[in-house]
N, C-alpha and C positions, 0 to 999 in steps of 0.2 A: 854026802852032798846035801841031803835034806837038812842035816844038822847045821851046815854052813848057812843055808838060806834062812833057817829059823833064827840063827844068831844074828844075821844081817838085819832081818826084819825087826829083831828086837832092838837093834842099834839105830834104826831110821824111823822117821815119821811117815805116815801114809802119803803125804804130799811129796816128800822126797822120793818115796818109792815110785810114785806115778811119774815123776819127771825122769827117773831112771828108765822106766819102761818106754817113755816117748823117745828118748835118745836111741833106744834099740830099734823102735819101729820106723823112725825118720832120721836116718843117719846124716843126710846132707842138709837137714833143716829147712827144706823148701816148703814144708807144710803138708806134704803128701806122704802117706805110709808106704813103706817098702812093699812092693808087690809080693814079697815072700811071705807076707802075713795076710793072706786073703780073708782069714776069719776075722781080722781086725779092720777090714775094708781097704786093705792095701792095694794101690794101683799105680804106684810110681815104678816105671820100667827101668830106672837107673837111680838108685837111692844114694849114689856116691857123687852125683852131679846136680848141684842146685838149679841149673838151667834146664834140666830135663824133668818134666812132670806133665800130667794130662792137661792139655790146653795151653801149654807154653808156646811162645813164638818160635816158629821154625827158622833156624839160621843155617848158613852154609858151613857146617862143620863135620859132615859125614855121619851125623847121629840122628836118631829119631827123637827130636826134642819134645814133641807133643804126645809121644807114646801111642801113636795111631798105627804102628807097625809099618810106616812109610818114611824113608829117609830123604830129607831135603826136598820135600814136595813143594810145588808152586814157586820155586825160585828160578825164574828164567829171564830176569832183567836186572842187570847189575849197575843200574844208574849211570849208563853211558860209558861203560868200559869196553875197550876194543883191543884186539890182538895186535901186538907189535912184533911181527915175526923177524924183521931185520934188525931189531934192537936199536933203532935210531931215536927212540923216545916218542915217535908218532905212530898212532895206530891206523889200521886199515878201516876206512868207513864201511866197507862191505863185509867186515868180520867182527861184528859185535859179540861179546861174551854172553852166552845164553845158558850155561850149565855150571853146576858145582862140581868140584871146587873151583875157585877163581884161579886161573893159571898165573904163573909167575910173570909172564910177558904181557899182562893186561895193563893198559894205560888209558887215561881219560881223553887225550887229544887224538881226534880222528883225522888229522890233516894230511896223512901220508897218501900220495897218489901212486906210489909204487912200493909196496911193503916187502918186495923181494930184493930191494936194492937200498942199502943204508945211506947211499949218497944222494938219494932223491927224497927231499922233505922240505917243508916250508922255510927252513933255515939255510938251504943250499944256495949256492951262487948259480944263476941261470944266465947263460950267454945266448944272445940271438943268433940264429943261423944254423944250429945243429939239429933243429926240428925235435928237440927234447925239452920237456917241461920239467926241469930239475927242481924248481921251487914250488911246484904244485899250485900255480896261480892261473892255470888254464890257458896260458899263452907261452910262446917260446921267448922267454926274456922275463925281466922283472917288471911287474905291474903293481907298484905299491899303492896307487890311488884307485885301483879297481875300475879304470875306464876302458879296459879291454885292449890297451895299446902298450907295448913294452917301452921302458924308459930308454932314453938315448944312452945313458951310462952302460946299460946292458946290451947296447947295440940296436935298440928299437928307435921309434920315431917320436916318442912323447918327450917334449922339451921340458915339461914340469910334471914329474911323477908324484908330486905331493898334492896336486890339484886336479880333481877329476873333470873340471870344467875346461881344462886346457889340454888339447890334443890335436893331431892333424885332422880329425873329423869334427872338431868343434867349429861353430860359426864364429867369425871374427866380430867381436862386440865393438862397435864404433867408439872411438875416442876415449877408451878407458886406460890407455897406456900399457896394455898387456897384449903379448903376441898370442892371442887365444887359439889360433889355428896352427901354431908352430911353423908358420911360413913368413919369414921376414919380408918377402916380396909383397905380401898382402898388407898394404899400408893401413895403419890404424887411422890415418887421416884421409884415406882415399878408399872408402868402403865399396864403392861400385866398380873400382878398378878401371876407370876411364882415363886415368892419367892426370886427373886434376884433384888436388886435395880439398878438404872441406872449406878452407878459406877462400878458394877461387871458384869452386863448383856451386852453382845455384841449387843443385839437387844431388847430393852425394850418395843417394840410394838408387839412382837410375842411371845406368851406363849410357843411355841414349841422350842424356842431358848433360851438356858441358859447354864452355865457351867456344863458339865457332862450329858447333855440331850442325848437321844438316837438319833443317826444320822438317818434321814429319807432319803432313797435313792431317788435321782432324784428330790427333791423339790427345788433345786436351792439355798438352804440355808446351812450355816454352823451351824447346830443345836447345836452342843456341844461347840461352841465358840473356837474350836481349830484353828490353823493357816492354815491348809491345806483344801482347798475347795473340794466339791464332784462333781465338774463340769464334770469329766470323770467317775463318779460313783465309783471311786477307794476306797473312804472311805466306800462305801456300799458293796464292794466285786465284783462289775462288772467293769471290765476295758474295754479297747477298743477291746480286743479279749478274748473270754471265751471258754475254752474247755468244750464241752457238758458233758463230764464225771465228771466234777467238780460239777455238780448240786447235791443238797441234796435230790432230789426226782426223781424217775424214775419208770415207769411202763413197765414191761417186758412181752413179749409173752410167752406162755407155751408149745409151740411145735415147732419143726423144720419147717422151711418154712411157719410159720404162718404169718410173716410179719405184726405183730400187731402194726401198726404205724398210722392208720387213713384210711379215714378221721375221725376226732374226733371233739367234740364240747361240750360246757357246755349246759345242757338241763334243768336246774332248779332242784329243790329239789324233784326228783321223788322217792328218797329212804326214805324221811321223817325223816331226822335227822338234819335239819336246816343247812346243808352244801351243797353247789352246787355239782351237779353230773356231771361227765364227761362220755359221751358215746363214746366208742372207737371201731372202725371197724377193725377187723382182717380178711382181705380178704382171706388169704391162697393162696398157689400156686399149691398144689397137691390134687389129688382127695380124699385123706384120711384126709385132713385138711379142715374141714367144715368152710365156712365163718361164723363168729360169731361177735356179738356186745356185748361188756362188759360194765357194768355200775359200776363205782367206785367212791369213795370219801373217805375223812378222811384218806388219805394214809400218811400224815405227811411229814417228811423230810428224808425219806429213800427210798430204792428200794423195790418194791413189784412185785410179779408175778400176772398176771391177774387171776390166779386160786383163788386169794383172793377177786375177785369181788363180790359185794353184789347180783348182778343179771346179767343174760345174756340171749341172744336169738341167735339161729343159725338155719341153715337149718335142722340139725339133730334133734334139739329140736322141730321143727315144723313138724316133720314126713316127712321131705323132700318135702313138698308141697309149702313152701314159700322160696323165696330168698329175703333177706333183703338188701335194698339199702341205705336208709338214714332215719334220725329220727330228732325229735325236741320236746322240751317241749311245752305244750299247756297252762300251768298255771293250777290253780285249777278250774276244770269245774264241780266238784261234791259237792263243799262246805265242804270238809272234811279237808281242810288245806294242802292237798298234791297235787303236780302238776301231771297232767296227761301227758302221752307220746304219740306222734304220730309217727308211723312207716310206711314207704313206703315199701310195700311188694307185691309180686305177686305169684299167684298159677297157676298151669297148669290145663287147662280145659281138658275135655274128649278127645278133638282133639289134645291135646298137645300144644295148643297155650296159652301163658301166659296171664292172666288177672290181671291188677294191681289194688291195693286197698290202701287207706290210713286208717290205723287202729288206734283206740284210746285204749290205755291200761291204766287201772286205777292204780294210785300209792297207797300205796308204792310198788315198785317192789322188789320182793324177790325171789332168786333162779332162776330156769329155767322158762322163760316166755313162756306161751302157746299162740302162735299167732292164734290158732284155736278158742280161746274164748275171742275175744276182747269185750270191753264195747260198741264199736261202730265201724262202717266201712262206708267208702264212696267208691263205686266201679262203674265201667262202665260195660255196657252190651257187649262191643266189645273191642278188644285189641287196635283198632285205637283210641278210646276215653280214654283208660286207663292211669292213672297217672303212670309214670315210672321214674326211675333213680334219679330225683332231687326233694327234698322236703324242704321247708322253713317254719318255724312257729314262727319266731322271729319278726313279724311285726303286726301292727294294721292298716289295710288299710282303715277302715271306722271311726276311731276315737272314738269307743265305749268303749275303755279301755280293750277289750278282744283281746288276740292273735288270729290272723287268720292263714290260711294255704295257701300255694302256691305250686302247684305240676306240674312238667313238663310232657308233653304228646307229645313226639317227633314224634308220628305216627298219629297225628290228620289229618283227611282227609278234604280237601275242594274240593267237587266233587269227582273225582277219584285220586286226587293228594295229596301226603303226604306233608303237609306244616308244620306240627308240631305246637307247641304252649304250652299252659298251662291252668290250671284251678285254680281259686282263690275263696275262700269263707270263711265264718265263720263256726266254728264247730256247726252243727245243734242240737246236743244233743245225748243222749244215743239211740242206735238203728242202723239199717242198712239203708243206703240211696243210691239212684242212683245219680251219680255225676251231671247229667244234671239238677236235681231238686234242688240241694243245692249249686251250684257253678256257677260262670260265666266263659264262655269259652273265652280264649284269643288265637285267631287263627293266625298262622304264616303268613309271608308275601311272602315266596318263597318256591319252591318245594325242598324237600329232602336236607335241610340245617341244620339238627340236632337242630332245634329251640326247646328250652325247656330242653335240656340236662344240661344247666347251668342256674340257676335262683336264686333269693333271694329277700327278702324285702330290700329296700335301705334306710330306714329311711325317715325322713321328710325333703325334700329338699326345700319346699316353705313356711314352717311355718304355714300350715293350720291345723295342728294337726292330719293329716292322713299320713300314711307311703306310700311311692312310691314303685313300683315293678320294678325290673330290670331283663330282660329275655335275655339270650345270644343266639346267632345264630352263632356258631363258623365257619360255612362254608358258610356264606352269601356271595353272589356275587355282592352285591349292589355297592361296590367300588373297585371291582377287584375280580379275581377268588379266592374264599375262603379267602377273606380279613377279613371276619367276621364282626359281628355287635352286638350291645346290644341295646335293646329297653327299654325305660323308660316310665312307665305309672304312672301318678299322681293319688293318691288316693283322694276321695273314688272311687272305681270301683263298679258301680251299674247296669251294663248291660254287655252283651257279647261285646267284643271288637276285632277289627282286628289290628294286630301290624303295618299294614300300616298306621294306624291312631294314632300311639304312640305319646305321647307329645314330646319326643325327641328320636332321633336315633343316636347312636355313631357308626361311621363307621371306620373299620380298614383301615390302610394307604395303604398297598400294597398287591399284590397277595400272598396268602398262609400265611398271618399273623395270621389268625384265632383268631382275637380279640374277646373278650367276652367269651372265653372259661373258664376264671377264673376271679373272681372279689370279692371284699369285700366292704361293704358299711354300712351306718347307724351310722357313728360317724363324729364329727366335726373336720376336719383337720386344718382349717385355723382360727378357733376361731371367726367366724362371727355369730354363733348361729344356723346355718343350717347344716344339715347332708351332708356328702360328700361321695366320693367313690374312689377306685383305681381299674382300669381295666387292666387286663393282656392280652398280645398277645405274647405267648411264642415262636412262630416261626418267629417272626419279625427279619429282617436283618440277613439272613443266620442262623436262629435258635438261635441267641444270646438272643432274648427275650427283652421285654419292659413292664414297668408298667406305665400307665397313671394316674396322680393324678387329679381327677375332683373335683373342689371346687365350681362349679355352674352348673346349669342345663339349657342349652340353649333350645330354641324351635326349632323343626324341625330337619333337617339333620345336623349333626356336624361331621366333619372329625377329627379323633383323632390326626392327624398330626398337628392340630392347638393347641393342649394342650401345655401350657407353662412349666409345671413342670412334668418331667418324670424321671424314674429310668431305665437305659439302661444296658443291658449286653454288655460285651466287648469281649467275646470269642464265637466262633461257638459252637453250641449245649450246651450253658449254659442254655438255656430254661428259662431265667428269666421271671417271671410272671406265672409260672405253679402252684405256691401256694402263696397266699397273705392273709394278715389279718390286719385289722385296730385294734389297741390296745388302750384301755382306757389310759388316761393321766398317764404317768410315770414320767415326769420331772417337774410337778407342774405348767404348764402354761395353763391348762384347754383346751388343744388341743390333739387330738388323734395322736398316733404314727403309723408308717407303718412297718410291719414285712414282709420280702420277703424271701421265701424259695429258696435255690440254691443247689439242691441235686446233681448236676453234677460237682461241684467244686472239685478240687484236692489238697486242702491245707494240708491234712494229708494222702494222698494216693489217688489212682484213685477212683473217685466218693465217696470220704469220705463225701462230702457234707458240707453245711453251711447254715446259715440263717443270714440275715442282718437286723438290726433294725435302722430305721431312726427316730430320735426324731424331732417332729415339733418345730419350723416352717421349712418347706422344700420349696425350690424354685429352678428354673432353671433345667439344665440337670445334673442328678446325676448318679453315678455308684456305684457298690458294695463297691468300695474303699472309698466312702464318708460316709459309714455307721458309726453311733455313736458307735454301738456295733456289733461285728461279733461273732456268735456262730459257733464253728468249730466241725465237726464230728471227731471221734477218729481214724478210721481205714478205709482202702479201702473197698468199697462196702457198707458202712453204709447208704449212701444216706440221710444224715441228711438234713432236710428241704423239704423233699417230701411233708410233710403236716405241716402247721403252724396254730395256732389258739389263739385267745384271750379267756382266760378261766374265766375272771372275777376275783373275789376275793375268791380264793379257801381256803385260810387259815384265812379268816375273820380278816385280820389285817388292812383293809382299803386301801390296795394297790392292783392294778390289777396284775394278774399273766399270764404267757404265756406258751404255750406248743409247742414243736417242735418234729415232728416224724421222725424216722430213720428206715425204713422198713428192711434194710439189717443188722441191728445191731445184733451182736452175742456176747452173754455172756457165758451161759452154754449150749445153743442150737443154732445150725446154722440157721441164718436168722430168728430168732424168732421175731425180731423187738422190738422197744422200743419207748416210748414217754418220752422225757425229760421235766420236769416241772421246770420253772425258776420263783421263787417268786419275787414280786415287789421290795423288799428291797435287793435283791441279792441272789446268790446261797448259 
């Protein structure tokens, strides 16, 4: 053997011999020496495979390509391959290939929605009605345009499955010649569906507007497509000036000197006939005319005497032990579908001192109401704590969906000082309750300032779902002698409060203004989505009077002289601001209107009275001459406007109605009084 090698060495050059040795050490020619020759630095774990050597890329072939003694490591993602178990060419999206080697059933398309059934895949025919998604488009049927609705061809409702903008759920695009909503009955030339096409309809985007339509008062539209607009309400029957006697509905007192004109308000359906009820106070002026509250509804478009009232309550009916001051609806508290009524009344104790109570009377009310048999009562043990004079029940101070009550207590004591104030609470249920156990005490800030004689829920000013409370102190001295003030307390109220700590205090401008003696709140005047208020100061500026329009609630003390929007009287003793009401939207702009009573005006004789309606939006300094509508009393002494109120929708026609009281009105009886009802679409 040695001889052979020597002979070979003699026959080759050294370079040729070195090349021969390299071929022995690196058989596969990958540049790495076979591991069988460690003395030569060999580390190739497979010298017969040029793809296997230290540092080689690992591939899915069942071999240790990089010679690290691990096979196919790190190979767990095969670039979107999925198992196709049913062999239909579509893989299961929930079965990606994650290990070597790659199985034979791996495919790149993961569109199979049922990989156990070869008949279900994106190429399958899908028929509506079998509740099976054969073609894997997520609906029962074929949805080629991806709008979520099956084509008509497959039994669905999509009339054009090549256009995602066309389907039964698409809006009809006007005048494009396409049946966008797949409904041939939706006329492409009658967008609002009122039966008149574009060529004949003066507004084909409003179904209330078409030739011959009923004119809707104050909606800012020409509903009937006539040429004259209703911007001054003339087409509706309301012009710039309206004689109160032209109204189609009037409620008359039934005795001389009864002065049956208010205060009055809507109190819910306490008569249980699905029609709002008006509660009307007839205070009387002579000893033989007992103060009485009447409950009326369904009086239609004509005049009625209060003798036709469905129910009533008076001192006489209560055996002369109760004097009735104010009232309000409580909503249905007993679950019988009928609203209950709260009445603020007082009885004389054995010592002759009156003790006030808030009484709950069950509806429906019929005939004479016996105040001696209430369903519940809230009373105080002393007259200082008693609720007197003012009662409000049209607010939800804690956001629980139930109406709460707020009652004035002008004789509240703080120590030995009369500071006045109020009580606020939810109705506790059937039974008799002590006021200190079921209500929170709101204690006044000053001595003998008549705090609590004027109050009410003010609506939600801050958007938290709880109504605010507004409490007047007409003779407050905080900004001048009897300048007056009004205290705003944000709901919810969950403890006794001092009005010194009110969230906002509105201060009268000047001595003797007596601001806060009258206000109306709880409706949105400026359209910002929050409730607002209008506050009166009837003795302002030589008794001319003023109404402040408050469209935001500042924190802390606020001088009413800084209010930017006001309605001001221009004559001495006009007493503007002595009766105010915010009225639901009348002109179709989703903002409340302002109704101001002016009982001392002389437009039709001395103190014939009037009322001024200001349609929103309002801004700047206004006077009664700026009113959009002026309602005028008919004769001297009528005092129209002594009381005004928003009555809601009395005739159920979808439009708000208003009432204006005239205590001195005389028809068949002297000073019998009357309330004039003005319906939203006109008199």
